Residue, then its C-alpha position, 0 to 999 in steps of 0.5 A: x525465515x519463520x512461517x507464521x500461519x495466522x491463527x490464534x496459536x501464532x499469536x501466542x508463540x512462533x511455530x513453523x507449519x508447512x502448508x503442502x496443500x495446493x489451492x486451485x488458482x481462482x480469479x484473484x480478487x474477484x469483484x476487486x480492482x483488476x490492479x491485483x490480478x495475477x501477474x500485476x506488480x503494484x507499489x505502495x509508497x510512503x515516508x516513515x511512519x505513514x502506516x504503509x506496513x500496517x496497511x499492507x498487513x491489513x490488505x493481506x488479511x482482508x484478502x485472505x478473509x475475502x473482504x474488499x479493503x475499500x468497500x467492505x464487499x465480500x469476494x471468494x477468499x484468496x491465498x496470501x504470503x506476507x513476506x516481511x523483510x523488516x520486522x521481527x516475529x515478535x513485532x509481526x505477532x503484535x501487529x497481527x493481533x488487532x487484524x486477526x481480531x477484526x477477521x475472526x472467521x478467516x481461514x488461517x491456511x489462507x494467510x501465511x506469514x514469513x519473517x526475514x528481518x535480515x532481507x533478501x539479495x535477489x541478485x544472488x541465486x541462493x536467495x532467488x532459489x529460496x524464495x522460489x521454493x517458498x512460493x512452490x511450498x505455499x502456492x499463494x495467489x498474492x505475494x505482499x513483501x518489502x521494502x524493496x531497498x531490502x530486496x538486493x544487496x549493494x547499493x540500492x541506488x545502483x542499477x547493477x544491484x537493483x535491476x536484477x532484483x526487479x527481474x527476479x520478481x518479474x520471473x517469479x510472478x510469471x512462473x507462479x502466476x501471482x500478483x505482487x504488492x511491494x512496500x517502498x519508502x520515499x526518497x529522503x528529503x520528503x517536504x511538508x510541502x505536498x508539491x515538493x514531496x518526492x513520490x518516488x521510491x528510495x533507490x534505483x530510478x527504475x522502480x518509478x517505471x517498473x510496476x504496473x501500479x503505484x499508490x502513494x500514501x501520505x501521513x494524513x491518509x491521502x492516496x495519490x497515484x504516482x504511476x498514473x491511475x489507469x482506470x477511473x472506475x476503480x474503487x480506490x478512495x481519495x483518502x483513508x482514515x485512521x481507526x475503526x474496525x480496521x487500522x485503515x478505513x476508506x473515507x466514504x463520505x462524499x462531502x469528505x471526498x469533495x473537500x480532499x479533491x479541493x485540497x489537492x488542487x490547491x496543494x497543486x497550485x500552491x496558493x489559496x484559490x478563489x471558489x470560482x477557480x476552485x470550481x473550474x479546476x475540480x469540475x464542482x459547481x461554484x455553490x458546491x464548492x462553497x457548501x463543501x468549504x462551509x461544512x469543513x471549517x477546520x480542515x479549510x482553516x488548516x488549508x488556508x494556514x498551509x498556503x500562508x506558510x507556503x507562500x510567505x515562508x511564515x504564518x499570517 
């Protein structure tokens, strides 16, 4: 692999830099969600083309710059290792350019990029030792890597191949006292029907039970918690939107957030609900439900169209 420190030079050409300075351990993401504290494993799940790789790079740059990805608040920057198992150095440079511009004051020593397009096989001692040495060399607080199907050889659906990879990550996060965020693809056969959309990582079924936190990112930016949201006080938004200073930005409008809540309960029901039923299921008042629908005519019509197709198989 090629280690790429995120500075202006790396956007012009690939070069290797060994960062031997040990950064003191600090409270990871102080003021951020405890989901990313040392020792935790989180998995970001999504279908092909949803933008999850971009979102993970963004989180890595924001962590190294000390920027909360959902609120924009600042916190002491942490050291991040982005281990890309899917893209080439050239693709990585291109993807980093807009993120680097969005965080001009970032210390380039705090974010290290490693490209290993051929993937890892953590079922082997050689690749486990390679990752161990990489973590020892850079001493990150946070490791972002994946996709998980490229972390083990053999059959990714087979426990005998996938489970050792999970155990290797477990051992390394404990040894190096790091937080880990992994990228995962959804199982094949993702449907346009949100109720039937498989929010499960591709491969071994044990990936569903293994991480502490699991987030699913849909193509339209909606966020759901397939591993369960353990603390309702977290700052994780209901949805993200593309564009703005960063590739992904949280939906901060209360009105939009409420509409996403309405959208979710209708998709779960699989049919168009009355305003009274929506109020019962969301905990909003009925007049509030009426106002939110009136303020979002376009998305509401799209939702009605979806329920027509879902119930009859063809648009009404």
